[in-house]
C-alpha positions, 0 to 999 in steps of 0.5 A: 708795587715797585719791583726789587730791581727798581728799589735797588737801582733807586738806592744805588743812585742815591749819591748823597747817601754814598757820599756820606757813607764814604766820609764816615768810612774815611773817618772810621779808617783814619781812627782805626789806623791811628788808635792804640786800642785793640779793635772792638770789631771783628778783623781778619787775622792778617792785617793785609786783608783788613787793608784790602777790604778797607780800600775795596770798600772806599773804592766802591763807595767812591764809584757810587758817590761820584759815578761820573768821576774819572778813575784817574782822579780817585784811584791816585787819591785813594792810594795817596790816602793810604800813603798818608796813613802809613806816614802817620803810622810811621810817626806813632810809637805803637805803629809802623810804616809798611809797604806791604800795607800800601800794596794791600791798599792798591790791591783793594783799589784794583779790586774795587775798579773791577766791573760790579753789577750793582755799579753798572745798574747805578750808572745806567739809570739816568732819569733822562731815559725814563718815561717819567721825564717826558 
């Protein structure tokens, strides 16, 4: 019976799963950022917290989906996504452009770049180092 750690590492190394989760999250965030409907999901009372959590999640999913991708590629891309969302919102009659939202996005990305134990486990596991590869 596999131990919990090996199950967790196995899940953390499923890059296709994390790539799919990232694209679903991007679609959901795009919808939520542009809809005029009230959110049917729990949200923080402060909009900036929602931005921080969304971009923290996007950063973690990106790190899991492409563990070898340089931060110099995906951090600016995620921030550009946040900027695009703000520009789109500036053109919607029921939304506004906000530099504070973009700042919250950047803080979320920064928090997502911190060392996270699960991400380290996923990056350390390499099949070439396992006994099964012999």
